[in-house]
mmCIF file as Biopython writes it, N, C-alpha, C and O atoms, coordinates in Angstrom:
data_model
#
loop_
_atom_site.group_PDB
_atom_site.id
_atom_site.type_symbol
_atom_site.label_atom_id
_atom_site.label_alt_id
_atom_site.label_comp_id
_atom_site.label_asym_id
_atom_site.label_entity_id
_atom_site.label_seq_id
_atom_site.pdbx_PDB_ins_code
_atom_site.Cartn_x
_atom_site.Cartn_y
_atom_site.Cartn_z
_atom_site.occupancy
_atom_site.B_iso_or_equiv
_atom_site.auth_seq_id
_atom_site.auth_asym_id
_atom_site.pdbx_PDB_model_num
ATOM 1   N N  . MET A ? 1  ? 94.839  -6.785  95.949  1.0 0.0 1  A 1 
ATOM 2   C CA . MET A ? 1  ? 95.590  -5.552  95.996  1.0 0.0 1  A 1 
ATOM 3   C C  . MET A ? 1  ? 96.998  -5.764  94.705  1.0 0.0 1  A 1 
ATOM 4   O O  . MET A ? 1  ? 97.181  -5.330  93.568  1.0 0.0 1  A 1 
ATOM 5   N N  . THR A ? 2  ? 97.705  -6.592  95.570  1.0 0.0 2  A 1 
ATOM 6   C CA . THR A ? 2  ? 99.009  -7.150  94.824  1.0 0.0 2  A 1 
ATOM 7   C C  . THR A ? 2  ? 99.082  -8.015  93.472  1.0 0.0 2  A 1 
ATOM 8   O O  . THR A ? 2  ? 100.092 -8.395  92.879  1.0 0.0 2  A 1 
ATOM 9   N N  . SER A ? 3  ? 97.886  -8.195  93.188  1.0 0.0 3  A 1 
ATOM 10  C CA . SER A ? 3  ? 97.556  -9.664  92.220  1.0 0.0 3  A 1 
ATOM 11  C C  . SER A ? 3  ? 98.166  -9.069  90.773  1.0 0.0 3  A 1 
ATOM 12  O O  . SER A ? 3  ? 97.772  -8.055  90.196  1.0 0.0 3  A 1 
ATOM 13  N N  . GLY A ? 4  ? 99.089  -9.854  90.406  1.0 0.0 4  A 1 
ATOM 14  C CA . GLY A ? 4  ? 99.069  -9.504  88.709  1.0 0.0 4  A 1 
ATOM 15  C C  . GLY A ? 4  ? 100.095 -8.300  88.911  1.0 0.0 4  A 1 
ATOM 16  O O  . GLY A ? 4  ? 100.120 -7.368  88.107  1.0 0.0 4  A 1 
ATOM 17  N N  . THR A ? 5  ? 100.988 -8.359  90.079  1.0 0.0 5  A 1 
ATOM 18  C CA . THR A ? 5  ? 101.813 -7.136  90.040  1.0 0.0 5  A 1 
ATOM 19  C C  . THR A ? 5  ? 103.239 -8.038  90.645  1.0 0.0 5  A 1 
ATOM 20  O O  . THR A ? 5  ? 102.968 -9.231  90.785  1.0 0.0 5  A 1 
ATOM 21  N N  . ILE A ? 6  ? 104.622 -7.690  91.002  1.0 0.0 6  A 1 
ATOM 22  C CA . ILE A ? 6  ? 105.763 -8.031  91.184  1.0 0.0 6  A 1 
ATOM 23  C C  . ILE A ? 6  ? 105.501 -8.590  92.593  1.0 0.0 6  A 1 
ATOM 24  O O  . ILE A ? 6  ? 106.161 -9.509  93.078  1.0 0.0 6  A 1 
ATOM 25  N N  . PHE A ? 7  ? 104.535 -7.994  93.180  1.0 0.0 7  A 1 
ATOM 26  C CA . PHE A ? 7  ? 104.526 -8.022  94.503  1.0 0.0 7  A 1 
ATOM 27  C C  . PHE A ? 7  ? 103.292 -9.067  94.981  1.0 0.0 7  A 1 
ATOM 28  O O  . PHE A ? 7  ? 102.799 -9.048  96.109  1.0 0.0 7  A 1 
ATOM 29  N N  . ALA A ? 8  ? 102.965 -9.817  94.097  1.0 0.0 8  A 1 
ATOM 30  C CA . ALA A ? 8  ? 102.213 -10.596 94.308  1.0 0.0 8  A 1 
ATOM 31  C C  . ALA A ? 8  ? 102.634 -12.201 95.074  1.0 0.0 8  A 1 
ATOM 32  O O  . ALA A ? 8  ? 103.638 -12.728 94.596  1.0 0.0 8  A 1 
ATOM 33  N N  . SER A ? 9  ? 102.094 -12.781 95.934  1.0 0.0 9  A 1 
ATOM 34  C CA . SER A ? 9  ? 102.584 -13.800 97.059  1.0 0.0 9  A 1 
ATOM 35  C C  . SER A ? 9  ? 103.613 -13.302 97.713  1.0 0.0 9  A 1 
ATOM 36  O O  . SER A ? 9  ? 104.239 -14.202 98.274  1.0 0.0 9  A 1 
ATOM 37  N N  . THR A ? 10 ? 103.969 -12.456 97.848  1.0 0.0 10 A 1 
ATOM 38  C CA . THR A ? 10 ? 104.990 -11.944 99.071  1.0 0.0 10 A 1 
ATOM 39  C C  . THR A ? 10 ? 104.447 -11.998 100.017 1.0 0.0 10 A 1 
ATOM 40  O O  . THR A ? 10 ? 103.223 -11.872 99.977  1.0 0.0 10 A 1 
ATOM 41  N N  . GLN A ? 11 ? 105.169 -12.228 101.391 1.0 0.0 11 A 1 
ATOM 42  C CA . GLN A ? 11 ? 104.841 -12.078 102.689 1.0 0.0 11 A 1 
ATOM 43  C C  . GLN A ? 11 ? 105.650 -10.963 103.081 1.0 0.0 11 A 1 
ATOM 44  O O  . GLN A ? 11 ? 105.408 -10.753 104.269 1.0 0.0 11 A 1 
ATOM 45  N N  . LEU A ? 12 ? 106.682 -9.967  102.551 1.0 0.0 12 A 1 
ATOM 46  C CA . LEU A ? 12 ? 106.741 -9.081  102.985 1.0 0.0 12 A 1 
ATOM 47  C C  . LEU A ? 12 ? 106.008 -7.757  102.724 1.0 0.0 12 A 1 
ATOM 48  O O  . LEU A ? 12 ? 105.376 -7.446  101.714 1.0 0.0 12 A 1 
ATOM 49  N N  . PRO A ? 13 ? 106.197 -7.122  103.713 1.0 0.0 13 A 1 
ATOM 50  C CA . PRO A ? 13 ? 105.470 -5.713  103.859 1.0 0.0 13 A 1 
ATOM 51  C C  . PRO A ? 13 ? 105.856 -5.285  102.526 1.0 0.0 13 A 1 
ATOM 52  O O  . PRO A ? 13 ? 106.865 -5.702  101.957 1.0 0.0 13 A 1 
ATOM 53  N N  . LEU A ? 14 ? 104.909 -4.315  101.959 1.0 0.0 14 A 1 
ATOM 54  C CA . LEU A ? 14 ? 105.438 -3.261  100.532 1.0 0.0 14 A 1 
ATOM 55  C C  . LEU A ? 14 ? 106.165 -2.338  101.070 1.0 0.0 14 A 1 
ATOM 56  O O  . LEU A ? 14 ? 107.125 -2.087  100.341 1.0 0.0 14 A 1 
ATOM 57  N N  . THR A ? 15 ? 106.139 -1.571  102.240 1.0 0.0 15 A 1 
ATOM 58  C CA . THR A ? 15 ? 106.994 -0.830  102.497 1.0 0.0 15 A 1 
ATOM 59  C C  . THR A ? 15 ? 108.812 -1.391  102.704 1.0 0.0 15 A 1 
ATOM 60  O O  . THR A ? 15 ? 109.798 -0.711  102.990 1.0 0.0 15 A 1 
ATOM 61  N N  . THR A ? 16 ? 108.722 -2.498  102.494 1.0 0.0 16 A 1 
ATOM 62  C CA . THR A ? 16 ? 110.236 -2.742  102.367 1.0 0.0 16 A 1 
ATOM 63  C C  . THR A ? 16 ? 110.542 -2.921  100.935 1.0 0.0 16 A 1 
ATOM 64  O O  . THR A ? 16 ? 111.666 -2.763  100.458 1.0 0.0 16 A 1 
ATOM 65  N N  . TRP A ? 17 ? 109.444 -3.272  100.243 1.0 0.0 17 A 1 
ATOM 66  C CA . TRP A ? 17 ? 109.694 -3.328  98.578  1.0 0.0 17 A 1 
ATOM 67  C C  . TRP A ? 17 ? 110.385 -2.065  98.255  1.0 0.0 17 A 1 
ATOM 68  O O  . TRP A ? 17 ? 111.506 -1.887  97.780  1.0 0.0 17 A 1 
ATOM 69  N N  . PHE A ? 18 ? 109.114 -0.895  98.758  1.0 0.0 18 A 1 
ATOM 70  C CA . PHE A ? 18 ? 109.481 0.340   98.308  1.0 0.0 18 A 1 
ATOM 71  C C  . PHE A ? 18 ? 110.929 0.952   98.689  1.0 0.0 18 A 1 
ATOM 72  O O  . PHE A ? 18 ? 111.695 1.556   97.937  1.0 0.0 18 A 1 
ATOM 73  N N  . LEU A ? 19 ? 111.119 0.606   100.184 1.0 0.0 19 A 1 
ATOM 74  C CA . LEU A ? 19 ? 112.871 0.901   100.508 1.0 0.0 19 A 1 
ATOM 75  C C  . LEU A ? 19 ? 113.631 0.396   99.432  1.0 0.0 19 A 1 
ATOM 76  O O  . LEU A ? 19 ? 114.407 1.089   98.774  1.0 0.0 19 A 1 
ATOM 77  N N  . ALA A ? 20 ? 113.373 -1.061  99.207  1.0 0.0 20 A 1 
ATOM 78  C CA . ALA A ? 20 ? 114.477 -1.199  98.097  1.0 0.0 20 A 1 
ATOM 79  C C  . ALA A ? 20 ? 114.405 -1.054  97.021  1.0 0.0 20 A 1 
ATOM 80  O O  . ALA A ? 20 ? 115.159 -1.788  96.382  1.0 0.0 20 A 1 
ATOM 81  N N  . MET A ? 21 ? 113.592 -0.166  96.260  1.0 0.0 21 A 1 
ATOM 82  C CA . MET A ? 21 ? 113.224 0.219   95.459  1.0 0.0 21 A 1 
ATOM 83  C C  . MET A ? 21 ? 114.215 1.383   95.228  1.0 0.0 21 A 1 
ATOM 84  O O  . MET A ? 21 ? 114.921 1.579   94.239  1.0 0.0 21 A 1 
ATOM 85  N N  . HIS A ? 22 ? 114.099 2.191   96.488  1.0 0.0 22 A 1 
ATOM 86  C CA . HIS A ? 22 ? 114.491 3.546   96.490  1.0 0.0 22 A 1 
ATOM 87  C C  . HIS A ? 22 ? 116.011 3.413   96.752  1.0 0.0 22 A 1 
ATOM 88  O O  . HIS A ? 22 ? 116.726 4.357   96.412  1.0 0.0 22 A 1 
ATOM 89  N N  . ARG A ? 23 ? 116.575 2.301   97.338  1.0 0.0 23 A 1 
ATOM 90  C CA . ARG A ? 23 ? 117.957 1.923   97.178  1.0 0.0 23 A 1 
ATOM 91  C C  . ARG A ? 23 ? 118.683 1.804   96.368  1.0 0.0 23 A 1 
ATOM 92  O O  . ARG A ? 23 ? 119.839 2.157   96.134  1.0 0.0 23 A 1 
ATOM 93  N N  . MET A ? 24 ? 117.604 1.024   95.707  1.0 0.0 24 A 1 
ATOM 94  C CA . MET A ? 24 ? 118.302 0.828   94.240  1.0 0.0 24 A 1 
ATOM 95  C C  . MET A ? 24 ? 118.276 1.463   93.155  1.0 0.0 24 A 1 
ATOM 96  O O  . MET A ? 24 ? 118.956 1.110   92.192  1.0 0.0 24 A 1 
ATOM 97  N N  . THR A ? 25 ? 117.503 2.482   93.139  1.0 0.0 25 A 1 
ATOM 98  C CA . THR A ? 25 ? 117.502 3.518   91.914  1.0 0.0 25 A 1 
ATOM 99  C C  . THR A ? 25 ? 118.490 4.977   92.845  1.0 0.0 25 A 1 
ATOM 100 O O  . THR A ? 25 ? 119.037 5.814   92.126  1.0 0.0 25 A 1 
ATOM 101 N N  . GLN A ? 26 ? 118.568 5.068   93.868  1.0 0.0 26 A 1 
ATOM 102 C CA . GLN A ? 26 ? 119.302 6.024   94.324  1.0 0.0 26 A 1 
ATOM 103 C C  . GLN A ? 26 ? 120.560 5.285   94.151  1.0 0.0 26 A 1 
ATOM 104 O O  . GLN A ? 26 ? 120.843 5.606   92.997  1.0 0.0 26 A 1 
ATOM 105 N N  . ALA A ? 27 ? 121.181 4.769   94.414  1.0 0.0 27 A 1 
ATOM 106 C CA . ALA A ? 27 ? 122.788 4.270   94.634  1.0 0.0 27 A 1 
ATOM 107 C C  . ALA A ? 27 ? 123.412 4.654   93.476  1.0 0.0 27 A 1 
ATOM 108 O O  . ALA A ? 27 ? 122.706 4.432   92.493  1.0 0.0 27 A 1 
ATOM 109 N N  . LYS A ? 28 ? 124.707 5.256   93.175  1.0 0.0 28 A 1 
ATOM 110 C CA . LYS A ? 28 ? 125.511 5.759   92.100  1.0 0.0 28 A 1 
ATOM 111 C C  . LYS A ? 28 ? 125.783 4.142   92.076  1.0 0.0 28 A 1 
ATOM 112 O O  . LYS A ? 28 ? 125.697 3.905   90.871  1.0 0.0 28 A 1 
ATOM 113 N N  . ASN A ? 29 ? 126.029 3.040   92.651  1.0 0.0 29 A 1 
ATOM 114 C CA . ASN A ? 29 ? 126.931 1.895   91.898  1.0 0.0 29 A 1 
ATOM 115 C C  . ASN A ? 29 ? 126.279 0.604   92.130  1.0 0.0 29 A 1 
ATOM 116 O O  . ASN A ? 29 ? 126.041 0.614   93.338  1.0 0.0 29 A 1 
ATOM 117 N N  . ASN A ? 30 ? 125.917 -0.350  91.709  1.0 0.0 30 A 1 
ATOM 118 C CA . ASN A ? 30 ? 125.351 -1.872  91.930  1.0 0.0 30 A 1 
ATOM 119 C C  . ASN A ? 30 ? 125.104 -1.560  93.346  1.0 0.0 30 A 1 
ATOM 120 O O  . ASN A ? 30 ? 125.923 -1.115  94.150  1.0 0.0 30 A 1 
ATOM 121 N N  . VAL A ? 31 ? 123.498 -1.940  93.605  1.0 0.0 31 A 1 
ATOM 122 C CA . VAL A ? 31 ? 123.609 -2.453  95.627  1.0 0.0 31 A 1 
ATOM 123 C C  . VAL A ? 31 ? 123.413 -4.051  95.007  1.0 0.0 31 A 1 
ATOM 124 O O  . VAL A ? 31 ? 122.756 -4.581  94.111  1.0 0.0 31 A 1 
ATOM 125 N N  . SER A ? 32 ? 124.416 -4.482  96.070  1.0 0.0 32 A 1 
ATOM 126 C CA . SER A ? 32 ? 124.576 -6.075  96.399  1.0 0.0 32 A 1 
ATOM 127 C C  . SER A ? 32 ? 123.098 -6.329  97.214  1.0 0.0 32 A 1 
ATOM 128 O O  . SER A ? 32 ? 122.449 -5.467  97.806  1.0 0.0 32 A 1 
ATOM 129 N N  . ALA A ? 33 ? 122.714 -7.988  97.040  1.0 0.0 33 A 1 
ATOM 130 C CA . ALA A ? 33 ? 121.669 -8.347  97.692  1.0 0.0 33 A 1 
ATOM 131 C C  . ALA A ? 33 ? 122.180 -8.308  98.953  1.0 0.0 33 A 1 
ATOM 132 O O  . ALA A ? 33 ? 121.260 -8.086  99.739  1.0 0.0 33 A 1 
ATOM 133 N N  . LEU A ? 34 ? 123.352 -8.436  99.570  1.0 0.0 34 A 1 
ATOM 134 C CA . LEU A ? 34 ? 124.064 -8.604  100.652 1.0 0.0 34 A 1 
ATOM 135 C C  . LEU A ? 34 ? 123.683 -7.104  101.361 1.0 0.0 34 A 1 
ATOM 136 O O  . LEU A ? 34 ? 123.158 -7.010  102.470 1.0 0.0 34 A 1 
ATOM 137 N N  . GLU A ? 35 ? 123.968 -6.214  100.696 1.0 0.0 35 A 1 
ATOM 138 C CA . GLU A ? 35 ? 123.410 -4.730  101.285 1.0 0.0 35 A 1 
ATOM 139 C C  . GLU A ? 35 ? 122.532 -4.234  101.284 1.0 0.0 35 A 1 
ATOM 140 O O  . GLU A ? 35 ? 122.397 -3.102  101.749 1.0 0.0 35 A 1 
ATOM 141 N N  . LEU A ? 36 ? 121.374 -5.098  100.614 1.0 0.0 36 A 1 
ATOM 142 C CA . LEU A ? 36 ? 120.264 -4.691  100.536 1.0 0.0 36 A 1 
ATOM 143 C C  . LEU A ? 36 ? 119.638 -5.579  101.941 1.0 0.0 36 A 1 
ATOM 144 O O  . LEU A ? 36 ? 118.838 -5.054  102.715 1.0 0.0 36 A 1 
ATOM 145 N N  . ARG A ? 37 ? 120.187 -7.104  102.124 1.0 0.0 37 A 1 
ATOM 146 C CA . ARG A ? 37 ? 119.707 -7.913  103.235 1.0 0.0 37 A 1 
ATOM 147 C C  . ARG A ? 37 ? 120.550 -6.965  104.853 1.0 0.0 37 A 1 
ATOM 148 O O  . ARG A ? 37 ? 120.093 -7.251  105.959 1.0 0.0 37 A 1 
ATOM 149 N N  . ARG A ? 38 ? 121.650 -5.981  104.757 1.0 0.0 38 A 1 
ATOM 150 C CA . ARG A ? 38 ? 121.390 -5.267  105.778 1.0 0.0 38 A 1 
ATOM 151 C C  . ARG A ? 38 ? 120.537 -4.068  106.056 1.0 0.0 38 A 1 
ATOM 152 O O  . ARG A ? 38 ? 120.119 -3.634  107.130 1.0 0.0 38 A 1 
ATOM 153 N N  . GLN A ? 39 ? 120.401 -3.698  105.003 1.0 0.0 39 A 1 
ATOM 154 C CA . GLN A ? 39 ? 119.695 -2.188  104.919 1.0 0.0 39 A 1 
ATOM 155 C C  . GLN A ? 39 ? 118.340 -2.300  105.173 1.0 0.0 39 A 1 
ATOM 156 O O  . GLN A ? 39 ? 117.675 -1.365  105.619 1.0 0.0 39 A 1 
ATOM 157 N N  . LEU A ? 40 ? 117.749 -3.750  104.830 1.0 0.0 40 A 1 
ATOM 158 C CA . LEU A ? 40 ? 116.193 -3.859  104.745 1.0 0.0 40 A 1 
ATOM 159 C C  . LEU A ? 40 ? 115.824 -4.921  106.069 1.0 0.0 40 A 1 
ATOM 160 O O  . LEU A ? 40 ? 114.698 -5.060  106.545 1.0 0.0 40 A 1 
ATOM 161 N N  . GLY A ? 41 ? 116.935 -5.548  106.478 1.0 0.0 41 A 1 
ATOM 162 C CA . GLY A ? 41 ? 116.509 -6.642  107.548 1.0 0.0 41 A 1 
ATOM 163 C C  . GLY A ? 41 ? 115.928 -7.548  107.230 1.0 0.0 41 A 1 
ATOM 164 O O  . GLY A ? 41 ? 114.932 -7.919  107.850 1.0 0.0 41 A 1 
ATOM 165 N N  . VAL A ? 42 ? 116.374 -8.140  106.208 1.0 0.0 42 A 1 
ATOM 166 C CA . VAL A ? 42 ? 115.671 -9.187  105.764 1.0 0.0 42 A 1 
ATOM 167 C C  . VAL A ? 42 ? 116.443 -10.301 105.449 1.0 0.0 42 A 1 
ATOM 168 O O  . VAL A ? 42 ? 117.606 -9.924  105.304 1.0 0.0 42 A 1 
ATOM 169 N N  . SER A ? 43 ? 116.317 -11.643 105.256 1.0 0.0 43 A 1 
ATOM 170 C CA . SER A ? 43 ? 117.365 -12.594 104.422 1.0 0.0 43 A 1 
ATOM 171 C C  . SER A ? 43 ? 117.813 -12.374 103.591 1.0 0.0 43 A 1 
ATOM 172 O O  . SER A ? 43 ? 117.370 -11.435 102.930 1.0 0.0 43 A 1 
ATOM 173 N N  . TYR A ? 44 ? 118.873 -13.057 103.167 1.0 0.0 44 A 1 
ATOM 174 C CA . TYR A ? 44 ? 119.813 -12.637 102.149 1.0 0.0 44 A 1 
ATOM 175 C C  . TYR A ? 44 ? 119.093 -13.689 100.847 1.0 0.0 44 A 1 
ATOM 176 O O  . TYR A ? 44 ? 119.472 -13.537 99.686  1.0 0.0 44 A 1 
ATOM 177 N N  . ARG A ? 45 ? 118.168 -14.608 101.164 1.0 0.0 45 A 1 
ATOM 178 C CA . ARG A ? 45 ? 117.296 -14.968 100.140 1.0 0.0 45 A 1 
ATOM 179 C C  . ARG A ? 45 ? 116.496 -14.160 99.837  1.0 0.0 45 A 1 
ATOM 180 O O  . ARG A ? 45 ? 116.659 -13.883 98.649  1.0 0.0 45 A 1 
ATOM 181 N N  . SER A ? 46 ? 115.443 -13.440 100.406 1.0 0.0 46 A 1 
ATOM 182 C CA . SER A ? 46 ? 114.852 -12.450 100.414 1.0 0.0 46 A 1 
ATOM 183 C C  . SER A ? 46 ? 115.032 -11.174 99.507  1.0 0.0 46 A 1 
ATOM 184 O O  . SER A ? 46 ? 114.187 -10.785 98.701  1.0 0.0 46 A 1 
ATOM 185 N N  . ALA A ? 47 ? 116.386 -10.511 99.776  1.0 0.0 47 A 1 
ATOM 186 C CA . ALA A ? 47 ? 117.096 -9.650  99.638  1.0 0.0 47 A 1 
ATOM 187 C C  . ALA A ? 47 ? 116.919 -9.892  98.067  1.0 0.0 47 A 1 
ATOM 188 O O  . ALA A ? 47 ? 116.241 -9.274  97.247  1.0 0.0 47 A 1 
ATOM 189 N N  . TRP A ? 48 ? 117.858 -11.132 97.909  1.0 0.0 48 A 1 
ATOM 190 C CA . TRP A ? 48 ? 118.339 -11.501 96.472  1.0 0.0 48 A 1 
ATOM 191 C C  . TRP A ? 48 ? 117.025 -11.831 95.528  1.0 0.0 48 A 1 
ATOM 192 O O  . TRP A ? 48 ? 117.060 -11.851 94.298  1.0 0.0 48 A 1 
ATOM 193 N N  . ARG A ? 49 ? 115.920 -12.073 96.296  1.0 0.0 49 A 1 
ATOM 194 C CA . ARG A ? 49 ? 114.830 -12.219 95.207  1.0 0.0 49 A 1 
ATOM 195 C C  . ARG A ? 49 ? 113.908 -10.979 94.877  1.0 0.0 49 A 1 
ATOM 196 O O  . ARG A ? 49 ? 113.156 -10.814 93.917  1.0 0.0 49 A 1 
ATOM 197 N N  . ILE A ? 50 ? 114.239 -10.000 96.157  1.0 0.0 50 A 1 
ATOM 198 C CA . ILE A ? 50 ? 113.561 -8.462  95.531  1.0 0.0 50 A 1 
ATOM 199 C C  . ILE A ? 50 ? 114.509 -7.867  94.705  1.0 0.0 50 A 1 
ATOM 200 O O  . ILE A ? 50 ? 113.998 -7.012  93.982  1.0 0.0 50 A 1 
ATOM 201 N N  . LYS A ? 51 ? 116.124 -8.062  94.498  1.0 0.0 51 A 1 
ATOM 202 C CA . LYS A ? 51 ? 116.709 -7.471  93.939  1.0 0.0 51 A 1 
ATOM 203 C C  . LYS A ? 51 ? 116.132 -8.464  92.423  1.0 0.0 51 A 1 
ATOM 204 O O  . LYS A ? 51 ? 115.515 -7.733  91.648  1.0 0.0 51 A 1 
ATOM 205 N N  . GLN A ? 52 ? 116.208 -9.435  92.103  1.0 0.0 52 A 1 
ATOM 206 C CA . GLN A ? 52 ? 115.961 -9.946  90.913  1.0 0.0 52 A 1 
ATOM 207 C C  . GLN A ? 52 ? 114.642 -9.474  90.134  1.0 0.0 52 A 1 
ATOM 208 O O  . GLN A ? 52 ? 114.618 -9.290  88.916  1.0 0.0 52 A 1 
ATOM 209 N N  . LYS A ? 53 ? 113.699 -9.324  90.871  1.0 0.0 53 A 1 
ATOM 210 C CA . LYS A ? 53 ? 112.445 -9.096  90.710  1.0 0.0 53 A 1 
ATOM 211 C C  . LYS A ? 53 ? 112.092 -7.639  90.194  1.0 0.0 53 A 1 
ATOM 212 O O  . LYS A ? 53 ? 111.372 -7.241  89.278  1.0 0.0 53 A 1 
ATOM 213 N N  . LEU A ? 54 ? 112.856 -7.017  91.114  1.0 0.0 54 A 1 
ATOM 214 C CA . LEU A ? 54 ? 113.079 -5.593  90.691  1.0 0.0 54 A 1 
ATOM 215 C C  . LEU A ? 54 ? 113.340 -5.055  89.380  1.0 0.0 54 A 1 
ATOM 216 O O  . LEU A ? 54 ? 112.667 -4.291  88.689  1.0 0.0 54 A 1 
ATOM 217 N N  . MET A ? 55 ? 115.079 -5.919  89.065  1.0 0.0 55 A 1 
ATOM 218 C CA . MET A ? 55 ? 115.679 -5.548  88.092  1.0 0.0 55 A 1 
ATOM 219 C C  . MET A ? 55 ? 115.190 -5.896  87.020  1.0 0.0 55 A 1 
ATOM 220 O O  . MET A ? 55 ? 115.309 -5.281  85.960  1.0 0.0 55 A 1 
ATOM 221 N N  . GLN A ? 56 ? 114.393 -7.259  87.250  1.0 0.0 56 A 1 
ATOM 222 C CA . GLN A ? 56 ? 113.775 -7.729  86.247  1.0 0.0 56 A 1 
ATOM 223 C C  . GLN A ? 56 ? 112.522 -6.511  85.505  1.0 0.0 56 A 1 
ATOM 224 O O  . GLN A ? 56 ? 112.402 -6.182  84.324  1.0 0.0 56 A 1 
ATOM 225 N N  . ALA A ? 57 ? 111.885 -6.150  86.474  1.0 0.0 57 A 1 
ATOM 226 C CA . ALA A ? 57 ? 110.719 -5.291  85.993  1.0 0.0 57 A 1 
ATOM 227 C C  . ALA A ? 57 ? 111.205 -4.117  85.279  1.0 0.0 57 A 1 
ATOM 228 O O  . ALA A ? 57 ? 110.693 -3.700  84.240  1.0 0.0 57 A 1 
ATOM 229 N N  . MET A ? 58 ? 112.344 -3.526  85.946  1.0 0.0 58 A 1 
ATOM 230 C CA . MET A ? 58 ? 113.252 -2.457  85.154  1.0 0.0 58 A 1 
ATOM 231 C C  . MET A ? 58 ? 113.764 -2.720  83.928  1.0 0.0 58 A 1 
ATOM 232 O O  . MET A ? 58 ? 113.815 -1.721  83.210  1.0 0.0 58 A 1 
ATOM 233 N N  . VAL A ? 59 ? 114.117 -3.613  83.500  1.0 0.0 59 A 1 
ATOM 234 C CA . VAL A ? 59 ? 114.759 -4.034  82.289  1.0 0.0 59 A 1 
ATOM 235 C C  . VAL A ? 59 ? 113.270 -4.447  81.209  1.0 0.0 59 A 1 
ATOM 236 O O  . VAL A ? 59 ? 113.198 -4.282  79.991  1.0 0.0 59 A 1 
ATOM 237 N N  . GLU A ? 60 ? 112.058 -5.090  82.260  1.0 0.0 60 A 1 
ATOM 238 C CA . GLU A ? 60 ? 110.743 -5.005  81.076  1.0 0.0 60 A 1 
ATOM 239 C C  . GLU A ? 60 ? 110.357 -3.701  80.716  1.0 0.0 60 A 1 
ATOM 240 O O  . GLU A ? 60 ? 109.779 -3.521  79.644  1.0 0.0 60 A 1 
ATOM 241 N N  . ARG A ? 61 ? 110.606 -2.767  81.484  1.0 0.0 61 A 1 
ATOM 242 C CA . ARG A ? 61 ? 109.981 -1.385  81.571  1.0 0.0 61 A 1 
ATOM 243 C C  . ARG A ? 61 ? 110.769 -0.636  80.494  1.0 0.0 61 A 1 
ATOM 244 O O  . ARG A ? 61 ? 110.411 0.065   79.548  1.0 0.0 61 A 1 
ATOM 245 N N  . GLU A ? 62 ? 111.945 -1.016  80.951  1.0 0.0 62 A 1 
ATOM 246 C CA . GLU A ? 62 ? 113.090 -0.324  79.615  1.0 0.0 62 A 1 
ATOM 247 C C  . GLU A ? 62 ? 112.602 -0.778  78.227  1.0 0.0 62 A 1 
ATOM 248 O O  . GLU A ? 62 ? 112.058 -0.012  77.431  1.0 0.0 62 A 1 
ATOM 249 N N  . SER A ? 63 ? 112.865 -2.229  77.974  1.0 0.0 63 A 1 
ATOM 250 C CA . SER A ? 63 ? 112.230 -2.682  76.609  1.0 0.0 63 A 1 
ATOM 251 C C  . SER A ? 63 ? 110.989 -2.467  75.989  1.0 0.0 63 A 1 
ATOM 252 O O  . SER A ? 63 ? 110.732 -2.667  74.802  1.0 0.0 63 A 1 
ATOM 253 N N  . ARG A ? 64 ? 109.964 -1.897  77.176  1.0 0.0 64 A 1 
ATOM 254 C CA . ARG A ? 64 ? 108.539 -1.405  76.119  1.0 0.0 64 A 1 
ATOM 255 C C  . ARG A ? 64 ? 108.751 0.134   75.890  1.0 0.0 64 A 1 
ATOM 256 O O  . ARG A ? 64 ? 108.155 0.823   75.062  1.0 0.0 64 A 1 
ATOM 257 N N  . ARG A ? 65 ? 109.703 0.540   76.773  1.0 0.0 65 A 1 
ATOM 258 C CA . ARG A ? 65 ? 109.924 2.448   76.486  1.0 0.0 65 A 1 
ATOM 259 C C  . ARG A ? 65 ? 110.298 2.124   74.848  1.0 0.0 65 A 1 
ATOM 260 O O  . ARG A ? 65 ? 109.673 2.639   73.921  1.0 0.0 65 A 1 
ATOM 261 N N  . GLN A ? 66 ? 111.327 1.266   74.686  1.0 0.0 66 A 1 
ATOM 262 C CA . GLN A ? 66 ? 112.182 1.515   73.531  1.0 0.0 66 A 1 
ATOM 263 C C  . GLN A ? 66 ? 111.609 1.194   72.239  1.0 0.0 66 A 1 
ATOM 264 O O  . GLN A ? 66 ? 111.933 1.573   71.114  1.0 0.0 66 A 1 
ATOM 265 N N  . LEU A ? 67 ? 110.374 0.151   72.766  1.0 0.0 67 A 1 
ATOM 266 C CA . LEU A ? 67 ? 109.760 -0.251  71.412  1.0 0.0 67 A 1 
ATOM 267 C C  . LEU A ? 67 ? 108.680 0.618   71.067  1.0 0.0 67 A 1 
ATOM 268 O O  . LEU A ? 67 ? 108.130 0.377   69.992  1.0 0.0 67 A 1 
ATOM 269 N N  . SER A ? 68 ? 108.230 1.636   71.788  1.0 0.0 68 A 1 
ATOM 270 C CA . SER A ? 68 ? 106.946 2.223   71.465  1.0 0.0 68 A 1 
ATOM 271 C C  . SER A ? 68 ? 107.386 3.979   71.206  1.0 0.0 68 A 1 
ATOM 272 O O  . SER A ? 68 ? 106.633 4.913   70.929  1.0 0.0 68 A 1 
ATOM 273 N N  . GLY A ? 69 ? 108.925 3.978   71.422  1.0 0.0 69 A 1 
ATOM 274 C CA . GLY A ? 69 ? 109.575 5.628   71.086  1.0 0.0 69 A 1 
ATOM 275 C C  . GLY A ? 69 ? 109.525 5.608   69.637  1.0 0.0 69 A 1 
ATOM 276 O O  . GLY A ? 69 ? 109.377 4.604   68.941  1.0 0.0 69 A 1 
ATOM 277 N N  . ARG A ? 70 ? 109.648 6.705   69.278  1.0 0.0 70 A 1 
ATOM 278 C CA . ARG A ? 70 ? 109.316 7.496   67.822  1.0 0.0 70 A 1 
ATOM 279 C C  . ARG A ? 70 ? 110.780 7.600   67.078  1.0 0.0 70 A 1 
ATOM 280 O O  . ARG A ? 70 ? 111.667 8.108   67.764  1.0 0.0 70 A 1 
ATOM 281 N N  . ASP A ? 71 ? 111.025 7.302   66.149  1.0 0.0 71 A 1 
ATOM 282 C CA . ASP A ? 71 ? 112.468 7.595   65.455  1.0 0.0 71 A 1 
ATOM 283 C C  . ASP A ? 71 ? 112.460 8.898   65.238  1.0 0.0 71 A 1 
ATOM 284 O O  . ASP A ? 71 ? 111.383 9.426   64.962  1.0 0.0 71 A 1 
ATOM 285 N N  . ARG A ? 72 ? 113.631 9.669   65.316  1.0 0.0 72 A 1 
ATOM 286 C CA . ARG A ? 72 ? 113.433 11.307  64.804  1.0 0.0 72 A 1 
ATOM 287 C C  . ARG A ? 72 ? 114.021 11.476  63.717  1.0 0.0 72 A 1 
ATOM 288 O O  . ARG A ? 72 ? 114.006 12.579  63.171  1.0 0.0 72 A 1 
#
């Protein structure tokens, strides 16, 4: 089910990932890995990896969006 996604080979529940996505996209300022660690109840290492994977996915999505847009 998670094969080929950023969730592949994770030991964490998908609900943890979705909560991290929510926290990162709804925060007015940058969310640190330390904040995510506290909010998600995971280790700092897990929080850091979640943040890095989600940030990379957002950057990749945004770059694809810019390439596919039309000039007006």
